[in-house]
N, CA, C and O atoms as CSV, one atom per row, in Angstrom:
chain,resi,resn,atom,element,x,y,z
A,1,MET,N,N,-5.783,21.607,10.141
A,1,MET,CA,C,-5.656,20.131,9.696
A,1,MET,C,C,-4.047,20.004,9.803
A,1,MET,O,O,-3.227,20.770,9.298
A,2,ALA,N,N,-3.809,18.917,10.540
A,2,ALA,CA,C,-2.426,18.716,10.693
A,2,ALA,C,C,-1.883,17.873,9.478
A,2,ALA,O,O,-2.473,16.953,8.912
A,3,THR,N,N,-0.595,18.397,9.187
A,3,THR,CA,C,-0.141,17.803,7.620
A,3,THR,C,C,0.824,16.604,8.086
A,3,THR,O,O,1.181,15.779,7.245
A,4,ASP,N,N,1.204,16.513,9.287
A,4,ASP,CA,C,2.220,15.247,9.737
A,4,ASP,C,C,1.511,13.974,9.256
A,4,ASP,O,O,2.197,13.246,8.540
A,5,PRO,N,N,0.282,13.587,9.519
A,5,PRO,CA,C,-0.263,12.344,9.010
A,5,PRO,C,C,-0.173,11.972,7.547
A,5,PRO,O,O,-0.016,10.836,7.102
A,6,VAL,N,N,-0.301,13.140,6.840
A,6,VAL,CA,C,-0.089,12.998,5.183
A,6,VAL,C,C,1.312,12.853,4.875
A,6,VAL,O,O,1.657,12.100,3.964
A,7,LYS,N,N,2.247,13.583,5.633
A,7,LYS,CA,C,3.572,13.137,5.415
A,7,LYS,C,C,4.194,11.759,5.689
A,7,LYS,O,O,5.003,11.154,4.986
A,8,GLU,N,N,3.598,11.357,6.961
A,8,GLU,CA,C,3.877,10.036,7.331
A,8,GLU,C,C,3.249,8.968,6.307
A,8,GLU,O,O,3.835,7.903,6.115
A,9,PHE,N,N,2.080,9.266,5.674
A,9,PHE,CA,C,1.461,8.446,4.899
A,9,PHE,C,C,2.081,8.221,3.377
A,9,PHE,O,O,1.963,7.238,2.645
A,10,LEU,N,N,2.820,9.536,3.142
A,10,LEU,CA,C,3.590,9.444,1.703
A,10,LEU,C,C,5.108,8.992,2.109
A,10,LEU,O,O,5.745,8.549,1.153
A,11,ILE,N,N,5.687,9.020,3.157
A,11,ILE,CA,C,6.764,8.421,3.550
A,11,ILE,C,C,6.638,6.966,3.560
A,11,ILE,O,O,7.455,6.268,2.959
A,12,GLU,N,N,5.565,6.425,4.273
A,12,GLU,CA,C,5.171,4.987,4.374
A,12,GLU,C,C,5.022,4.405,2.970
A,12,GLU,O,O,5.556,3.315,2.765
A,13,LEU,N,N,4.326,5.033,1.935
A,13,LEU,CA,C,4.178,4.783,0.650
A,13,LEU,C,C,5.502,4.457,-0.085
A,13,LEU,O,O,5.706,3.409,-0.699
A,14,GLN,N,N,6.492,5.614,0.069
A,14,GLN,CA,C,7.783,5.280,-0.351
A,14,GLN,C,C,8.677,4.282,0.070
A,14,GLN,O,O,9.524,3.772,-0.663
A,15,ASN,N,N,8.469,3.968,1.387
A,15,ASN,CA,C,9.241,2.976,1.962
A,15,ASN,C,C,8.629,1.531,1.392
A,15,ASN,O,O,9.401,0.637,1.046
A,16,ALA,N,N,7.436,1.400,1.333
A,16,ALA,CA,C,6.702,0.223,0.985
A,16,ALA,C,C,7.139,-0.093,-0.493
A,16,ALA,O,O,7.498,-1.243,-0.748
A,17,TRP,N,N,7.128,0.816,-1.430
A,17,TRP,CA,C,7.552,0.421,-2.832
A,17,TRP,C,C,8.879,0.196,-3.069
A,17,TRP,O,O,9.210,-0.669,-3.880
A,18,SER,N,N,9.848,0.981,-2.359
A,18,SER,CA,C,11.164,0.807,-2.439
A,18,SER,C,C,11.752,-0.610,-1.980
A,18,SER,O,O,12.834,-1.101,-2.302
A,19,ARG,N,N,10.721,-1.162,-1.111
A,19,ARG,CA,C,11.152,-2.576,-0.614
A,19,ARG,C,C,10.525,-3.663,-1.418
A,19,ARG,O,O,10.639,-4.856,-1.140
A,20,GLY,N,N,9.854,-3.183,-2.437
A,20,GLY,CA,C,9.233,-4.093,-3.364
A,20,GLY,C,C,7.851,-4.732,-3.013
A,20,GLY,O,O,7.420,-5.732,-3.588
A,21,GLU,N,N,7.149,-4.015,-1.945
A,21,GLU,CA,C,5.991,-4.505,-1.489
A,21,GLU,C,C,4.823,-3.894,-2.438
A,21,GLU,O,O,4.070,-3.038,-1.974
A,22,VAL,N,N,4.695,-4.323,-3.697
A,22,VAL,CA,C,3.649,-3.775,-4.475
A,22,VAL,C,C,2.242,-4.117,-4.213
A,22,VAL,O,O,1.311,-3.325,-4.362
A,23,ALA,N,N,2.116,-5.511,-3.758
A,23,ALA,CA,C,0.770,-5.863,-3.287
A,23,ALA,C,C,0.122,-4.958,-2.293
A,23,ALA,O,O,-1.073,-4.676,-2.385
A,24,GLY,N,N,0.956,-4.460,-1.263
A,24,GLY,CA,C,0.443,-3.631,-0.209
A,24,GLY,C,C,0.384,-2.224,-0.467
A,24,GLY,O,O,0.275,-1.460,0.493
A,25,LEU,N,N,0.449,-1.735,-1.759
A,25,LEU,CA,C,0.266,-0.429,-2.170
A,25,LEU,C,C,-1.079,-0.246,-2.497
A,25,LEU,O,O,-1.339,0.940,-2.699
A,26,ALA,N,N,-1.885,-0.896,-2.601
A,26,ALA,CA,C,-3.312,-0.665,-3.075
A,26,ALA,C,C,-4.022,0.267,-2.047
A,26,ALA,O,O,-4.829,1.132,-2.388
A,27,ARG,N,N,-3.664,0.024,-0.799
A,27,ARG,CA,C,-4.312,1.005,0.111
A,27,ARG,C,C,-3.996,2.299,0.144
A,27,ARG,O,O,-4.741,3.054,0.768
A,28,PHE,N,N,-2.935,2.769,-0.460
A,28,PHE,CA,C,-2.512,4.123,-0.635
A,28,PHE,C,C,-3.330,4.863,-1.718
A,28,PHE,O,O,-3.479,6.084,-1.685
A,29,TYR,N,N,-3.840,4.090,-2.657
A,29,TYR,CA,C,-4.700,4.548,-3.931
A,29,TYR,C,C,-5.856,4.482,-3.903
A,29,TYR,O,O,-6.391,3.448,-3.504
A,30,HIS,N,N,-6.581,5.545,-4.311
A,30,HIS,CA,C,-8.173,5.724,-4.524
A,30,HIS,C,C,-8.407,4.754,-5.788
A,30,HIS,O,O,-7.576,4.744,-6.696
A,31,PRO,N,N,-9.560,3.936,-5.831
A,31,PRO,CA,C,-9.753,3.289,-6.805
A,31,PRO,C,C,-9.689,3.889,-8.230
A,31,PRO,O,O,-9.321,3.221,-9.196
A,32,ASP,N,N,-10.059,5.157,-8.306
A,32,ASP,CA,C,-10.091,5.978,-9.448
A,32,ASP,C,C,-9.157,6.859,-9.584
A,32,ASP,O,O,-9.369,7.910,-10.189
A,33,VAL,N,N,-7.838,6.526,-8.974
A,33,VAL,CA,C,-6.830,7.416,-9.083
A,33,VAL,C,C,-6.207,7.716,-10.488
A,33,VAL,O,O,-6.408,6.861,-11.349
A,34,ILE,N,N,-5.560,8.695,-10.789
A,34,ILE,CA,C,-5.065,9.004,-12.267
A,34,ILE,C,C,-3.524,9.524,-11.861
A,34,ILE,O,O,-3.253,10.406,-11.047
A,35,LEU,N,N,-2.618,8.747,-12.639
A,35,LEU,CA,C,-1.170,9.059,-12.528
A,35,LEU,C,C,-0.679,9.618,-13.941
A,35,LEU,O,O,-0.952,9.052,-14.999
A,36,LEU,N,N,-0.045,10.601,-13.862
A,36,LEU,CA,C,0.671,11.085,-15.036
A,36,LEU,C,C,2.157,10.645,-14.923
A,36,LEU,O,O,2.888,11.201,-14.103
A,37,PRO,N,N,2.673,9.534,-15.833
A,37,PRO,CA,C,3.963,9.188,-15.839
A,37,PRO,C,C,4.978,10.086,-16.281
A,37,PRO,O,O,4.686,11.024,-17.023
A,38,PRO,N,N,6.219,9.869,-15.868
A,38,PRO,CA,C,7.191,10.979,-16.333
A,38,PRO,C,C,7.780,10.922,-17.667
A,38,PRO,O,O,8.592,11.745,-18.089
A,39,ASP,N,N,7.306,9.843,-18.360
A,39,ASP,CA,C,7.615,9.788,-19.852
A,39,ASP,C,C,6.622,10.449,-20.718
A,39,ASP,O,O,6.634,10.302,-21.940
A,40,LEU,N,N,5.737,11.196,-20.075
A,40,LEU,CA,C,4.856,11.844,-20.964
A,40,LEU,C,C,3.889,10.921,-21.685
A,40,LEU,O,O,3.273,11.367,-22.653
A,41,GLY,N,N,3.722,9.740,-21.308
A,41,GLY,CA,C,2.862,8.675,-21.889
A,41,GLY,C,C,1.499,9.108,-21.599
A,41,GLY,O,O,1.336,10.153,-20.969
A,42,PRO,N,N,0.495,8.412,-21.996
A,42,PRO,CA,C,-0.891,8.594,-21.669
A,42,PRO,C,C,-1.101,8.340,-20.094
A,42,PRO,O,O,-0.465,7.436,-19.553
A,43,PRO,N,N,-1.945,9.097,-19.400
A,43,PRO,CA,C,-2.247,8.936,-17.955
A,43,PRO,C,C,-2.786,7.575,-17.719
A,43,PRO,O,O,-3.470,6.956,-18.534
A,44,LEU,N,N,-2.378,7.090,-16.377
A,44,LEU,CA,C,-2.653,5.656,-16.072
A,44,LEU,C,C,-3.931,5.841,-15.189
A,44,LEU,O,O,-3.909,6.664,-14.274
A,45,GLU,N,N,-4.869,5.209,-15.406
A,45,GLU,CA,C,-6.264,5.487,-14.775
A,45,GLU,C,C,-6.631,4.247,-14.075
A,45,GLU,O,O,-6.656,3.165,-14.662
A,46,GLY,N,N,-6.941,4.397,-12.718
A,46,GLY,CA,C,-7.341,3.248,-11.955
A,46,GLY,C,C,-6.034,2.683,-11.033
A,46,GLY,O,O,-4.861,2.682,-11.406
A,47,ARG,N,N,-6.543,2.209,-9.744
A,47,ARG,CA,C,-5.563,1.827,-9.013
A,47,ARG,C,C,-4.582,0.553,-9.543
A,47,ARG,O,O,-3.358,0.500,-9.424
A,48,GLN,N,N,-5.476,-0.472,-10.171
A,48,GLN,CA,C,-4.525,-1.541,-10.749
A,48,GLN,C,C,-3.428,-0.884,-11.812
A,48,GLN,O,O,-2.238,-1.177,-11.691
A,49,ALA,N,N,-3.797,-0.147,-12.666
A,49,ALA,CA,C,-2.839,0.386,-13.718
A,49,ALA,C,C,-1.611,1.075,-12.939
A,49,ALA,O,O,-0.466,0.891,-13.349
A,50,VAL,N,N,-1.843,1.798,-11.910
A,50,VAL,CA,C,-0.801,2.337,-10.958
A,50,VAL,C,C,-0.034,1.363,-10.340
A,50,VAL,O,O,1.191,1.482,-10.309
A,51,LEU,N,N,-0.717,0.218,-9.743
A,51,LEU,CA,C,0.138,-0.930,-9.109
A,51,LEU,C,C,0.838,-1.662,-10.159
A,51,LEU,O,O,1.926,-2.147,-9.848
A,52,ASP,N,N,0.430,-1.821,-11.284
A,52,ASP,CA,C,1.096,-2.466,-12.334
A,52,ASP,C,C,2.392,-1.686,-12.765
A,52,ASP,O,O,3.396,-2.234,-13.221
A,53,SER,N,N,2.231,-0.267,-12.549
A,53,SER,CA,C,3.382,0.515,-13.100
A,53,SER,C,C,4.688,0.349,-12.299
A,53,SER,O,O,5.841,0.345,-12.730
A,54,TYR,N,N,4.223,0.207,-10.980
A,54,TYR,CA,C,5.282,-0.140,-9.909
A,54,TYR,C,C,5.974,-1.457,-10.305
A,54,TYR,O,O,7.173,-1.564,-10.560
A,55,ARG,N,N,4.984,-2.529,-10.323
A,55,ARG,CA,C,5.658,-3.814,-10.760
A,55,ARG,C,C,6.351,-3.685,-11.881
A,55,ARG,O,O,7.474,-4.187,-11.828
A,56,ASP,N,N,6.030,-3.140,-12.955
A,56,ASP,CA,C,6.774,-3.193,-14.207
A,56,ASP,C,C,8.103,-2.673,-14.019
A,56,ASP,O,O,9.074,-3.304,-14.438
A,57,PHE,N,N,8.246,-1.379,-13.320
A,57,PHE,CA,C,9.627,-0.879,-13.066
A,57,PHE,C,C,10.367,-1.847,-12.320
A,57,PHE,O,O,11.487,-2.174,-12.713
A,58,LEU,N,N,9.876,-2.335,-11.304
A,58,LEU,CA,C,10.585,-3.194,-10.462
A,58,LEU,C,C,11.139,-4.451,-11.177
A,58,LEU,O,O,12.260,-4.858,-10.875
A,59,ASP,N,N,10.405,-5.070,-12.100
A,59,ASP,CA,C,10.591,-6.138,-12.693
A,59,ASP,C,C,11.697,-6.042,-13.813
A,59,ASP,O,O,12.245,-7.047,-14.267
A,60,VAL,N,N,11.982,-4.770,-14.222
A,60,VAL,CA,C,13.001,-4.427,-15.295
A,60,VAL,C,C,14.297,-3.764,-14.671
A,60,VAL,O,O,15.385,-3.883,-15.234
A,61,ALA,N,N,14.152,-3.092,-13.539
A,61,ALA,CA,C,15.237,-2.234,-13.110
A,61,ALA,C,C,15.643,-2.775,-11.696
A,61,ALA,O,O,14.771,-3.350,-11.045
A,62,ARG,N,N,16.712,-2.655,-11.249
A,62,ARG,CA,C,17.277,-2.933,-9.829
A,62,ARG,C,C,17.331,-1.634,-9.185
A,62,ARG,O,O,18.137,-0.821,-9.638
A,63,LEU,N,N,16.480,-1.257,-8.037
A,63,LEU,CA,C,16.623,-0.115,-7.270
A,63,LEU,C,C,17.886,-0.417,-6.561
A,63,LEU,O,O,18.176,-1.550,-6.179
A,64,ILE,N,N,18.698,0.726,-6.380
A,64,ILE,CA,C,19.719,0.796,-5.582
A,64,ILE,C,C,19.530,1.596,-4.430
A,64,ILE,O,O,19.924,1.245,-3.318
A,65,SER,N,N,18.752,2.997,-4.730
A,65,SER,CA,C,18.422,3.785,-3.622
A,65,SER,C,C,17.476,4.759,-3.939
A,65,SER,O,O,17.521,5.263,-5.061
A,66,PHE,N,N,16.544,5.140,-3.058
A,66,PHE,CA,C,15.662,5.981,-3.233
A,66,PHE,C,C,15.404,6.922,-1.794
A,66,PHE,O,O,15.094,6.463,-0.694
A,67,GLU,N,N,15.593,8.153,-2.091
A,67,GLU,CA,C,15.453,9.103,-0.781
A,67,GLU,C,C,14.553,10.280,-1.154
A,67,GLU,O,O,14.615,10.895,-2.219
A,68,ILE,N,N,13.780,10.496,-0.235
A,68,ILE,CA,C,12.932,11.783,-0.090
A,68,ILE,C,C,13.934,12.884,0.317
A,68,ILE,O,O,14.594,12.782,1.351
A,69,THR,N,N,14.042,14.018,-0.580
A,69,THR,CA,C,15.013,15.088,-0.214
A,69,THR,C,C,14.025,16.208,0.389
A,69,THR,O,O,14.402,16.927,1.314
A,70,GLU,N,N,12.912,16.306,-0.105
A,70,GLU,CA,C,12.043,17.375,0.618
A,70,GLU,C,C,10.519,16.944,0.517
A,70,GLU,O,O,10.166,16.203,-0.400
A,71,LEU,N,N,9.723,17.354,1.352
A,71,LEU,CA,C,8.126,16.883,1.315
A,71,LEU,C,C,7.444,18.147,1.877
A,71,LEU,O,O,7.705,18.538,3.014
A,72,GLU,N,N,6.757,18.646,1.246
A,72,GLU,CA,C,5.803,19.741,1.632
A,72,GLU,C,C,4.343,19.357,1.425
A,72,GLU,O,O,3.935,18.795,0.408
A,73,VAL,N,N,3.520,19.731,2.559
A,73,VAL,CA,C,2.035,19.404,2.280
A,73,VAL,C,C,1.283,20.605,2.347
A,73,VAL,O,O,1.634,21.460,3.161
A,74,PHE,N,N,0.292,20.799,1.607
A,74,PHE,CA,C,-0.484,22.101,1.565
A,74,PHE,C,C,-1.833,21.507,1.835
A,74,PHE,O,O,-2.293,20.768,0.964
A,75,PRO,N,N,-2.486,21.714,2.855
A,75,PRO,CA,C,-3.779,21.462,3.289
A,75,PRO,C,C,-4.919,22.463,2.743
A,75,PRO,O,O,-4.722,23.677,2.692
A,76,PHE,N,N,-6.005,21.920,2.380
A,76,PHE,CA,C,-7.132,22.970,2.203
A,76,PHE,C,C,-8.337,22.232,2.372
A,76,PHE,O,O,-8.388,21.008,2.247
A,77,SER,N,N,-9.453,23.068,2.697
A,77,SER,CA,C,-10.685,22.464,2.849
A,77,SER,C,C,-11.624,22.967,1.777
A,77,SER,O,O,-11.412,24.051,1.233
A,78,HIS,N,N,-12.715,22.165,1.441
A,78,HIS,CA,C,-13.481,22.609,0.455
A,78,HIS,C,C,-15.013,21.888,0.613
A,78,HIS,O,O,-15.069,20.923,1.375
A,79,SER,N,N,-15.993,22.225,0.069
A,79,SER,CA,C,-17.240,21.711,0.157
A,79,SER,C,C,-17.420,20.355,0.288
A,79,SER,O,O,-18.221,19.825,1.056
A,80,GLY,N,N,-16.437,19.625,-0.701
A,80,GLY,CA,C,-16.535,18.159,-0.485
A,80,GLY,C,C,-15.613,17.623,0.551
A,80,GLY,O,O,-15.415,16.408,0.538
A,81,GLY,N,N,-15.087,18.274,1.347
A,81,GLY,CA,C,-14.284,17.578,2.405
A,81,GLY,C,C,-13.000,18.233,2.400
A,81,GLY,O,O,-12.866,19.391,2.003
A,82,ALA,N,N,-12.019,17.497,2.847
A,82,ALA,CA,C,-10.562,17.938,3.105
A,82,ALA,C,C,-9.532,17.130,2.066
A,82,ALA,O,O,-9.479,15.913,1.889
A,83,THR,N,N,-8.782,18.103,1.474
A,83,THR,CA,C,-7.738,17.546,0.604
A,83,THR,C,C,-6.491,18.216,0.889
A,83,THR,O,O,-6.382,19.340,1.380
A,84,CYS,N,N,-5.493,17.385,0.520
A,84,CYS,CA,C,-4.111,18.021,0.541
A,84,CYS,C,C,-3.100,17.716,-0.691
A,84,CYS,O,O,-2.852,16.593,-1.129
A,85,MET,N,N,-2.627,18.803,-1.107
A,85,MET,CA,C,-1.532,18.499,-2.104
A,85,MET,C,C,-0.185,18.348,-1.417
A,85,MET,O,O,0.047,18.883,-0.333
A,86,ALA,N,N,0.687,17.611,-2.069
A,86,ALA,CA,C,1.998,17.442,-1.605
A,86,ALA,C,C,2.998,17.518,-2.687
A,86,ALA,O,O,2.719,17.025,-3.780
A,87,HIS,N,N,4.167,18.104,-2.482
A,87,HIS,CA,C,5.288,17.989,-3.207
A,87,HIS,C,C,6.405,17.086,-2.655
A,87,HIS,O,O,6.945,17.358,-1.582
A,88,LEU,N,N,6.732,16.070,-3.345
A,88,LEU,CA,C,7.721,15.164,-2.795
A,88,LEU,C,C,8.893,15.216,-3.737
A,88,LEU,O,O,8.838,14.662,-4.835
A,89,HIS,N,N,10.040,15.931,-3.288
A,89,HIS,CA,C,11.207,15.693,-4.161
A,89,HIS,C,C,11.978,14.656,-3.661
A,89,HIS,O,O,12.021,14.377,-2.463
A,90,PHE,N,N,12.730,13.937,-4.731
A,90,PHE,CA,C,13.416,12.734,-4.408
A,90,PHE,C,C,14.628,12.469,-5.270
A,90,PHE,O,O,14.781,13.010,-6.365
A,91,SER,N,N,15.390,11.707,-4.794
A,91,SER,CA,C,16.693,11.139,-5.427
A,91,SER,C,C,16.643,9.731,-5.638
A,91,SER,O,O,16.249,9.062,-4.682
A,92,ILE,N,N,16.968,9.122,-6.717
A,92,ILE,CA,C,16.923,7.596,-6.944
A,92,ILE,C,C,18.028,7.230,-7.732
A,92,ILE,O,O,18.392,7.987,-8.631
A,93,ARG,N,N,18.628,6.139,-7.509
A,93,ARG,CA,C,19.695,5.559,-8.166
A,93,ARG,C,C,19.088,3.929,-8.456
A,93,ARG,O,O,18.556,3.204,-7.616
A,94,TYR,N,N,19.319,3.649,-9.752
A,94,TYR,CA,C,18.876,2.441,-10.193
A,94,TYR,C,C,19.540,2.010,-11.277
A,94,TYR,O,O,20.196,2.841,-11.905
A,95,GLU,N,N,19.508,0.645,-11.714
A,95,GLU,CA,C,20.238,0.015,-12.865
A,95,GLU,C,C,19.180,-0.664,-13.778
A,95,GLU,O,O,18.400,-1.516,-13.352
A,96,LEU,N,N,19.209,-0.228,-15.067
A,96,LEU,CA,C,18.197,-0.509,-16.090
A,96,LEU,C,C,19.149,-0.890,-17.448
A,96,LEU,O,O,20.076,-0.191,-17.857
A,97,ASP,N,N,18.769,-1.950,-17.944
A,97,ASP,CA,C,19.345,-2.268,-19.266
A,97,ASP,C,C,20.831,-2.045,-19.317
A,97,ASP,O,O,21.352,-1.494,-20.286
A,98,GLY,N,N,21.550,-2.490,-18.228
A,98,GLY,CA,C,22.942,-2.460,-18.496
A,98,GLY,C,C,23.566,-1.057,-17.974
A,98,GLY,O,O,24.768,-0.853,-18.143
A,99,ASN,N,N,22.867,-0.234,-17.433
A,99,ASN,CA,C,23.355,1.114,-17.160
A,99,ASN,C,C,22.809,1.567,-15.658
A,99,ASN,O,O,21.764,1.156,-15.152
A,100,SER,N,N,23.546,2.307,-15.180
A,100,SER,CA,C,23.200,2.851,-13.823
A,100,SER,C,C,22.739,4.292,-13.939
A,100,SER,O,O,23.319,5.072,-14.694
A,101,TYR,N,N,21.778,4.628,-13.252
A,101,TYR,CA,C,21.150,6.195,-13.378
A,101,TYR,C,C,21.149,6.822,-12.188
A,101,TYR,O,O,21.028,6.136,-11.173
A,102,ASP,N,N,21.259,7.958,-12.114
A,102,ASP,CA,C,21.052,8.953,-10.977
A,102,ASP,C,C,19.938,9.896,-11.395
A,102,ASP,O,O,20.081,10.595,-12.398
A,103,GLU,N,N,18.870,9.937,-10.687
A,103,GLU,CA,C,17.862,10.993,-11.090
A,103,GLU,C,C,17.438,11.734,-9.819
A,103,GLU,O,O,17.511,11.295,-8.671
A,104,GLU,N,N,16.927,13.077,-10.260
A,104,GLU,CA,C,16.328,13.760,-9.111
A,104,GLU,C,C,14.855,14.222,-9.814
A,104,GLU,O,O,14.767,14.565,-10.993
A,105,GLY,N,N,13.848,14.174,-8.977
A,105,GLY,CA,C,12.633,14.443,-9.471
A,105,GLY,C,C,11.515,15.017,-8.577
A,105,GLY,O,O,11.799,15.305,-7.414
A,106,LEU,N,N,10.367,15.189,-9.003
A,106,LEU,CA,C,9.294,15.822,-8.183
A,106,LEU,C,C,8.178,15.076,-8.341
A,106,LEU,O,O,7.764,14.940,-9.492
A,107,GLU,N,N,7.589,14.558,-7.445
A,107,GLU,CA,C,6.130,13.877,-7.505
A,107,GLU,C,C,5.127,14.799,-6.648
A,107,GLU,O,O,5.271,15.124,-5.469
A,108,ILE,N,N,3.952,15.184,-7.618
A,108,ILE,CA,C,2.963,16.051,-7.027
A,108,ILE,C,C,1.794,15.036,-6.821
A,108,ILE,O,O,1.382,14.244,-7.669
A,109,TYR,N,N,1.298,15.210,-5.452
A,109,TYR,CA,C,0.175,14.318,-5.042
A,109,TYR,C,C,-1.108,15.148,-4.705
A,109,TYR,O,O,-0.959,16.267,-4.214
A,110,THR,N,N,-2.362,14.654,-4.945
A,110,THR,CA,C,-3.501,15.048,-4.426
A,110,THR,C,C,-3.997,13.947,-3.565
A,110,THR,O,O,-4.273,12.831,-4.008
A,111,VAL,N,N,-4.106,14.317,-2.248
A,111,VAL,CA,C,-4.458,13.281,-1.409
A,111,VAL,C,C,-5.981,13.619,-0.593
A,111,VAL,O,O,-6.180,14.629,0.081
A,112,LEU,N,N,-6.775,12.744,-0.786
A,112,LEU,CA,C,-8.114,12.818,-0.394
A,112,LEU,C,C,-8.245,12.325,1.041
A,112,LEU,O,O,-7.990,11.132,1.209
A,113,LEU,N,N,-8.599,13.042,2.099
A,113,LEU,CA,C,-8.759,12.765,3.484
A,113,LEU,C,C,-10.031,12.368,3.711
A,113,LEU,O,O,-10.968,13.152,3.563
A,114,THR,N,N,-10.200,11.085,4.103
A,114,THR,CA,C,-11.572,10.424,4.516
A,114,THR,C,C,-11.548,9.822,5.864
A,114,THR,O,O,-10.491,9.757,6.490
A,115,ASP,N,N,-12.610,9.401,6.317
A,115,ASP,CA,C,-12.724,8.772,7.563
A,115,ASP,C,C,-11.914,7.362,7.547
A,115,ASP,O,O,-11.494,6.902,8.609
A,116,ALA,N,N,-11.733,6.779,6.479
A,116,ALA,CA,C,-11.006,5.621,6.338
A,116,ALA,C,C,-9.355,5.750,6.342
A,116,ALA,O,O,-8.573,4.805,6.449
A,117,GLY,N,N,-8.998,7.226,6.191
A,117,GLY,CA,C,-7.609,7.312,5.913
A,117,GLY,C,C,-7.474,8.128,4.708
A,117,GLY,O,O,-8.432,8.349,3.966
A,118,PRO,N,N,-6.266,8.590,4.499
A,118,PRO,CA,C,-5.939,9.313,3.156
A,118,PRO,C,C,-5.730,8.155,2.124
A,118,PRO,O,O,-5.361,6.988,2.256
A,119,GLN,N,N,-6.116,8.933,1.015
A,119,GLN,CA,C,-5.948,7.981,-0.394
A,119,GLN,C,C,-5.455,9.122,-1.511
A,119,GLN,O,O,-5.833,10.292,-1.565
A,120,ILE,N,N,-4.662,8.561,-2.241
A,120,ILE,CA,C,-4.087,9.421,-3.403
A,120,ILE,C,C,-5.038,9.256,-4.429
A,120,ILE,O,O,-5.376,8.123,-4.774
A,121,VAL,N,N,-5.595,10.461,-5.055
A,121,VAL,CA,C,-6.545,10.651,-6.119
A,121,VAL,C,C,-5.835,10.988,-7.377
A,121,VAL,O,O,-6.362,10.782,-8.470
A,122,TRP,N,N,-4.519,11.558,-7.235
A,122,TRP,CA,C,-3.864,12.237,-8.378
A,122,TRP,C,C,-2.378,12.183,-8.189
A,122,TRP,O,O,-1.866,12.626,-7.161
A,123,ARG,N,N,-1.717,11.685,-9.098
A,123,ARG,CA,C,0.009,11.776,-8.876
A,123,ARG,C,C,0.572,12.033,-10.197
A,123,ARG,O,O,0.205,11.332,-11.141
A,124,SER,N,N,1.374,12.910,-10.351
A,124,SER,CA,C,2.210,13.206,-11.320
A,124,SER,C,C,3.771,13.098,-10.998
A,124,SER,O,O,4.108,13.356,-9.842
A,125,GLN,N,N,4.683,12.761,-11.865
A,125,GLN,CA,C,5.980,12.589,-11.588
A,125,GLN,C,C,6.871,13.295,-12.739
A,125,GLN,O,O,6.637,12.996,-13.910
A,126,THR,N,N,7.782,14.127,-12.460
A,126,THR,CA,C,8.688,14.891,-13.283
A,126,THR,C,C,10.192,14.410,-12.876
A,126,THR,O,O,10.663,14.434,-11.739
A,127,VAL,N,N,10.778,14.006,-13.963
A,127,VAL,CA,C,12.257,13.980,-13.702
A,127,VAL,C,C,13.095,15.271,-13.845
A,127,VAL,O,O,13.141,15.778,-14.965
A,128,LEU,N,N,13.669,15.773,-12.968
A,128,LEU,CA,C,14.173,17.056,-13.183
A,128,LEU,C,C,15.741,16.971,-13.391
A,128,LEU,O,O,16.299,18.000,-13.773
A,129,ASP,N,N,16.396,15.988,-13.203
A,129,ASP,CA,C,17.734,15.693,-13.770
A,129,ASP,C,C,17.931,14.234,-13.760
A,129,ASP,O,O,17.660,13.532,-12.786
A,130,SER,N,N,18.434,13.779,-14.925
A,130,SER,CA,C,18.760,12.440,-14.999
A,130,SER,C,C,20.237,12.317,-15.630
A,130,SER,O,O,20.551,12.900,-16.667
A,131,ARG,N,N,21.101,11.501,-14.900
A,131,ARG,CA,C,22.415,11.300,-15.355
A,131,ARG,C,C,22.805,9.683,-15.514
A,131,ARG,O,O,22.679,8.930,-14.548
A,132,LEU,N,N,23.246,9.250,-16.697
A,132,LEU,CA,C,23.775,7.930,-16.671
A,132,LEU,C,C,25.135,8.047,-15.941
A,132,LEU,O,O,25.980,8.869,-16.296
A,133,THR,N,N,25.296,7.290,-15.023
A,133,THR,CA,C,26.361,7.300,-14.039
A,133,THR,C,C,27.592,6.345,-14.398
A,133,THR,O,O,28.758,6.554,-14.062
A,134,GLU,N,N,27.079,5.156,-15.212
A,134,GLU,CA,C,27.859,3.988,-15.350
A,134,GLU,C,C,27.198,2.997,-16.300
A,134,GLU,O,O,26.082,2.504,-16.137
A,135,LYS,N,N,28.026,2.772,-17.307
A,135,LYS,CA,C,27.600,1.696,-18.192
A,135,LYS,C,C,28.178,0.412,-17.505
A,135,LYS,O,O,29.384,0.334,-17.272
A,136,ILE,N,N,27.251,-0.658,-17.161
A,136,ILE,CA,C,27.666,-1.880,-16.563
A,136,ILE,C,C,28.028,-2.777,-17.576
A,136,ILE,O,O,27.228,-2.914,-18.501
A,137,ALA,N,N,29.239,-3.518,-17.589
A,137,ALA,CA,C,29.563,-4.469,-18.495
A,137,ALA,C,C,28.621,-5.576,-18.319
A,137,ALA,O,O,28.325,-5.839,-17.153
A,138,PRO,N,N,28.057,-6.322,-19.313
A,138,PRO,CA,C,27.402,-7.570,-19.031
A,138,PRO,C,C,28.159,-8.691,-18.550
A,138,PRO,O,O,29.314,-8.910,-18.915
A,139,GLU,N,N,27.478,-9.452,-17.679
A,139,GLU,CA,C,28.269,-10.642,-17.174
A,139,GLU,C,C,28.400,-11.578,-18.177
A,139,GLU,O,O,27.566,-11.772,-19.061
A,140,PRO,N,N,29.648,-12.271,-18.014
A,140,PRO,CA,C,29.879,-13.384,-19.300
A,140,PRO,C,C,29.016,-14.489,-19.018
A,140,PRO,O,O,28.721,-14.933,-17.909
A,141,SER,N,N,28.626,-14.901,-20.194
A,141,SER,CA,C,27.719,-16.134,-20.175
A,141,SER,C,C,28.468,-17.318,-19.814
A,141,SER,O,O,29.639,-17.499,-20.148
A,142,ALA,N,N,27.746,-18.153,-19.101
A,142,ALA,CA,C,28.454,-19.506,-18.638
A,142,ALA,C,C,28.846,-20.176,-19.896
A,142,ALA,O,O,28.152,-20.061,-20.906
A,143,PRO,N,N,29.936,-20.873,-19.872
A,143,PRO,CA,C,30.312,-21.916,-20.913
A,143,PRO,C,C,29.353,-22.939,-21.186
A,143,PRO,O,O,28.830,-23.416,-20.179
A,144,ARG,N,N,28.978,-23.409,-22.310
A,144,ARG,CA,C,28.137,-24.528,-22.570
A,144,ARG,C,C,28.790,-25.764,-22.907
A,144,ARG,O,O,28.123,-26.770,-23.144
């Protein structure tokens, strides 16, 4: 089983969300996907909850950059079909609540390969390093 289509699939996902195309992300996720968030909060269950998490982040933060620094895909077959595990290392810079952050992290995906194409059934994200790079001064309010 070639891993290149799964790599392309995951790269396309990262490109889409970083452009703010949240509505188009539904096709990447299985309806019953489970996502473990980086803040160790409760798992997000279902496609809509995952899409909402992207929307929530993009509503409160300003994404400056997102880069995949390494992507490995590990295919295996089993009696239920074919599945791939993927490790996606990334670096991200964003602004949130008047601060600028640089982070490095790891996302782990389980990708189910179907006749209709790949779908993510599991995703976890771990922040490996997070640095406050700049406190951004609030913009002065306009005179009244």
